[in-house]
One Martini backbone bead per residue (centre of mass of N, CA, C, O) as a GRO file, in nm:
protein
  218
    1TRP     BB    1  -2.170  -1.081   5.634
    2ASN     BB    2  -2.130  -0.736   5.587
    3ARG     BB    3  -2.429  -0.529   5.638
    4THR     BB    4  -2.274  -0.285   5.701
    5GLY     BB    5  -2.115   0.052   5.702
    6LYS     BB    6  -1.888  -0.099   5.864
    7THR     BB    7  -1.628  -0.213   6.017
    8VAL     BB    8  -1.549  -0.557   6.095
    9ARG     BB    9  -1.436  -0.744   6.387
   10VAL     BB   10  -1.313  -1.064   6.444
   11HIS     BB   11  -1.259  -1.233   6.751
   12TYR     BB   12  -1.108  -1.478   6.934
   13ASN     BB   13  -1.189  -1.317   7.184
   14SER     BB   14  -1.318  -1.175   7.428
   15ASN     BB   15  -1.350  -0.837   7.437
   16TYR     BB   16  -1.177  -0.778   7.175
   17ALA     BB   17  -0.959  -1.008   7.170
   18GLY     BB   18  -0.702  -1.085   7.005
   19THR     BB   19  -0.728  -1.192   6.719
   20SER     BB   20  -0.821  -1.065   6.386
   21GLN     BB   21  -1.087  -1.006   6.143
   22LYS     BB   22  -1.154  -0.825   5.854
   23PHE     BB   23  -1.463  -0.643   5.751
   24THR     BB   24  -1.579  -0.477   5.515
   25PRO     BB   25  -1.812  -0.315   5.372
   26GLY     BB   26  -1.990  -0.589   5.221
   27ALA     BB   27  -1.840  -0.826   5.303
   28LYS     BB   28  -1.798  -1.175   5.163
   29LYS     BB   29  -1.663  -1.426   5.382
   30ASN     BB   30  -1.458  -1.634   5.525
   31LEU     BB   31  -1.322  -1.761   5.775
   32ASN     BB   32  -1.039  -1.827   5.889
   33ALA     BB   33  -0.864  -2.077   6.042
   34ARG     BB   34  -0.818  -1.918   6.310
   35HIS     BB   35  -1.151  -1.831   6.348
   36LYS     BB   36  -1.287  -2.081   6.301
   37ASN     BB   37  -1.477  -2.156   6.579
   38ASN     BB   38  -1.322  -1.879   6.738
   39ASN     BB   39  -1.554  -1.664   6.761
   40ALA     BB   40  -1.617  -1.443   7.045
   41SER     BB   41  -1.609  -1.157   6.890
   42HIS     BB   42  -1.753  -0.839   6.773
   43LYS     BB   43  -1.677  -0.528   6.592
   44ILE     BB   44  -1.825  -0.221   6.520
   45GLY     BB   45  -1.599  -0.047   6.397
   46GLY     BB   46  -1.279   0.169   6.411
   47GLY     BB   47  -1.139   0.144   6.155
   48SER     BB   48  -0.781   0.140   6.099
   49THR     BB   49  -0.756   0.175   6.442
   50PRO     BB   50  -0.809  -0.045   6.645
   51THR     BB   51  -0.828  -0.190   6.918
   52GLY     BB   52  -0.481  -0.270   6.991
   53CYS     BB   53  -0.315  -0.083   6.759
   54LYS     BB   54  -0.257   0.157   6.921
   55THR     BB   55  -0.025   0.352   7.036
   56ASP     BB   56   0.154   0.509   7.321
   57GLY     BB   57   0.293   0.687   7.132
   58THR     BB   58   0.489   0.966   7.018
   59ASN     BB   59   0.690   1.218   6.893
   60LYS     BB   60   0.813   1.223   7.211
   61ARG     BB   61   0.724   0.919   7.270
   62LEU     BB   62   0.793   0.614   7.315
   63PRO     BB   63   0.708   0.316   7.249
   64SER     BB   64   0.660   0.015   7.423
   65THR     BB   65   0.547  -0.115   7.156
   66ILE     BB   66   0.533  -0.360   6.876
   67LEU     BB   67   0.394  -0.478   6.572
   68VAL     BB   68   0.493  -0.801   6.448
   69TYR     BB   69   0.519  -0.955   6.142
   70ARG     BB   70   0.549  -1.305   6.118
   71VAL     BB   71   0.557  -1.432   5.825
   72ASP     BB   72   0.642  -1.744   5.852
   73LEU     BB   73   0.439  -1.775   6.119
   74ASN     BB   74   0.158  -1.641   6.099
   75ARG     BB   75   0.204  -1.374   6.293
   76VAL     BB   76   0.152  -1.147   6.573
   77ASP     BB   77   0.378  -0.953   6.765
   78ARG     BB   78   0.423  -0.817   7.081
   79VAL     BB   79   0.695  -0.590   7.122
   80ASN     BB   80   0.936  -0.466   7.274
   81PHE     BB   81   1.086  -0.194   7.153
   82LYS     BB   82   1.380  -0.228   7.245
   83SER     BB   83   1.404  -0.523   7.162
   84TYR     BB   84   1.353  -0.475   6.867
   85VAL     BB   85   1.599  -0.295   6.804
   86LYS     BB   86   1.815  -0.504   6.914
   87ASN     BB   87   1.689  -0.725   6.685
   88VAL     BB   88   1.783  -0.546   6.426
   89LEU     BB   89   2.065  -0.414   6.406
   90PRO     BB   90   2.247  -0.686   6.354
   91ASN     BB   91   2.078  -0.725   6.067
   92GLU     BB   92   2.182  -0.428   5.938
   93TRP     BB   93   2.447  -0.424   6.108
   94PHE     BB   94   2.765  -0.461   6.181
   95SER     BB   95   2.892  -0.535   6.496
   96SER     BB   96   3.205  -0.449   6.406
   97TRP     BB   97   3.154  -0.173   6.378
   98PRO     BB   98   3.171   0.130   6.453
   99THR     BB   99   3.017   0.305   6.694
  100ALA     BB  100   2.901   0.541   6.523
  101SER     BB  101   2.755   0.359   6.322
  102LEU     BB  102   2.574   0.211   6.528
  103LYS     BB  103   2.432   0.465   6.633
  104ALA     BB  104   2.310   0.547   6.364
  105GLY     BB  105   2.154   0.281   6.330
  106ALA     BB  106   1.988   0.300   6.588
  107MET     BB  107   1.835   0.556   6.502
  108ALA     BB  108   1.713   0.449   6.237
  109THR     BB  109   1.565   0.193   6.340
  110LYS     BB  110   1.396   0.344   6.545
  111ASN     BB  111   1.253   0.541   6.356
  112PHE     BB  112   1.117   0.338   6.173
  113GLY     BB  113   0.948   0.196   6.392
  114TRP     BB  114   0.814   0.446   6.514
  115TYR     BB  115   0.665   0.546   6.265
  116TRP     BB  116   0.487   0.280   6.231
  117ALA     BB  117   0.359   0.280   6.515
  118LEU     BB  118   0.195   0.550   6.448
  119LYS     BB  119   0.014   0.414   6.224
  120SER     BB  120  -0.138   0.136   6.205
  121GLN     BB  121  -0.241   0.047   5.870
  122ARG     BB  122  -0.188  -0.265   5.868
  123ASP     BB  123  -0.256  -0.592   5.721
  124THR     BB  124  -0.306  -0.900   5.714
  125PRO     BB  125  -0.455  -1.146   5.529
  126TRP     BB  126  -0.649  -1.193   5.806
  127GLY     BB  127  -0.677  -0.882   5.947
  128GLU     BB  128  -0.426  -0.810   6.114
  129CYS     BB  129  -0.260  -0.586   6.281
  130TYR     BB  130   0.039  -0.387   6.193
  131ASP     BB  131   0.358  -0.225   6.167
  132VAL     BB  132   0.577  -0.458   6.106
  133ARG     BB  133   0.796  -0.646   5.957
  134ASP     BB  134   1.059  -0.916   5.966
  135ASP     BB  135   1.167  -0.803   5.694
  136GLU     BB  136   1.287  -0.624   5.413
  137GLN     BB  137   1.016  -0.455   5.396
  138SER     BB  138   1.143  -0.344   5.652
  139GLN     BB  139   1.292  -0.511   5.906
  140VAL     BB  140   1.520  -0.721   6.045
  141TYR     BB  141   1.379  -0.960   6.266
  142ASN     BB  142   1.555  -1.141   6.543
  143PRO     BB  143   1.531  -1.316   6.795
  144SER     BB  144   1.826  -1.338   6.976
  145SER     BB  145   2.043  -1.136   6.799
  146ALA     BB  146   2.178  -0.982   6.998
  147LYS     BB  147   2.449  -0.758   7.071
  148ALA     BB  148   2.670  -0.591   7.257
  149SER     BB  149   2.740  -0.354   7.059
  150THR     BB  150   2.443  -0.287   6.974
  151ASN     BB  151   2.325  -0.247   7.252
  152ALA     BB  152   2.506  -0.006   7.327
  153ALA     BB  153   2.399   0.180   7.103
  154VAL     BB  154   2.107   0.184   7.195
  155ASP     BB  155   2.150   0.283   7.486
  156ALA     BB  156   2.307   0.554   7.411
  157THR     BB  157   2.035   0.654   7.218
  158TRP     BB  158   1.748   0.620   7.351
  159ASN     BB  159   1.705   0.941   7.447
  160LYS     BB  160   1.698   0.990   7.142
  161ARG     BB  161   1.574   1.203   6.874
  162MET     BB  162   1.454   1.210   6.528
  163VAL     BB  163   1.358   1.506   6.352
  164ARG     BB  164   1.102   1.655   6.134
  165ASP     BB  165   0.915   1.904   6.204
  166GLY     BB  166   0.872   1.745   6.497
  167ALA     BB  167   0.882   1.459   6.352
  168ILE     BB  168   0.875   1.142   6.297
  169PHE     BB  169   1.067   0.962   6.060
  170GLN     BB  170   1.142   0.772   5.779
  171ALA     BB  171   1.442   0.600   5.803
  172HIS     BB  172   1.622   0.539   5.551
  173TYR     BB  173   1.808   0.246   5.420
  174CYS     BB  174   2.119   0.121   5.272
  175SER     BB  175   2.409  -0.003   5.169
  176ARG     BB  176   2.452   0.185   4.902
  177ARG     BB  177   2.447   0.443   4.689
  178ASN     BB  178   2.391   0.268   4.422
  179VAL     BB  179   2.122   0.161   4.560
  180CYS     BB  180   1.991   0.445   4.669
  181GLY     BB  181   1.982   0.655   4.425
  182ALA     BB  182   1.659   0.662   4.372
  183TRP     BB  183   1.643   0.818   4.609
  184VAL     BB  184   1.596   1.076   4.800
  185ASN     BB  185   1.777   1.311   4.893
  186GLY     BB  186   1.787   1.308   5.255
  187ASP     BB  187   1.626   1.002   5.318
  188TRP     BB  188   1.905   0.840   5.332
  189MET     BB  189   2.129   0.569   5.433
  190SER     BB  190   2.445   0.447   5.425
  191GLN     BB  191   2.584   0.187   5.574
  192TYR     BB  192   2.874   0.192   5.463
  193GLY     BB  193   2.900   0.498   5.493
  194SER     BB  194   2.890   0.502   5.802
  195ARG     BB  195   3.149   0.346   5.836
  196ASP     BB  196   3.338   0.539   5.680
  197GLN     BB  197   3.280   0.788   5.851
  198ALA     BB  198   3.376   0.666   6.120
  199ASN     BB  199   3.675   0.608   6.015
  200THR     BB  200   3.719   0.941   6.004
  201GLY     BB  201   3.573   1.044   6.296
  202LYS     BB  202   3.280   1.047   6.294
  203GLY     BB  203   2.992   1.107   6.437
  204TYR     BB  204   2.664   1.021   6.458
  205ARG     BB  205   2.552   1.304   6.404
  206GLN     BB  206   2.712   1.360   6.147
  207ILE     BB  207   2.604   1.123   5.988
  208LEU     BB  208   2.304   1.193   5.993
  209ASN     BB  209   2.345   1.482   5.864
  210ARG     BB  210   2.465   1.371   5.598
  211TYR     BB  211   2.184   1.209   5.508
  212TYR     BB  212   1.974   1.392   5.668
  213ASP     BB  213   1.753   1.633   5.616
  214ASP     BB  214   1.632   1.857   5.836
  215ILE     BB  215   1.736   1.779   6.127
  216ARG     BB  216   1.682   1.671   6.471
  217ILE     BB  217   1.866   1.610   6.775
  218LEU     BB  218   1.717   1.543   7.112
   0.00000   0.00000   0.00000
């Protein structure tokens, strides 16, 4: 029973380490199965971005890691950020597509993850913070799914960033225009459209500027 006026997090390990369960002010509930009889420390306060959840990245600097909620495994993994992007891209773009399309996809998937890594505002049902899910509600992440062609696209664009008004933005994308049509124009990219644009000779920068309004690629 959290009888304080602040959020309390119960941690699996000492010194506020390991997985945690959040109790909002006044909350009265049981510890979940993960933490019952394994609660080694608890911390009062810390708001929505407690210690261990805030990224080391900024709008100008890539995060080194990202917190991925492995939905079917009921756990949160801290994943190297570049490895995360490399194991997302082949699940969102066909690895056989033209290089320019894959580079555009690499920029979009990186931006999406980067944006959410800067937020760190979401919690699992048991109260552990995460940045992105590993399914279609975020981006499909599957460890060891990286391909040579998609890895090359990620490596080639890794030192580039896509910003709007100087900030990393949530780069939406979906399969085709008729699927994405309900979204605001200029905020999403058609995956198949990126393929078609690449097949006409467009470069990845042209593709990104075709779909995302008012952006700069730095």
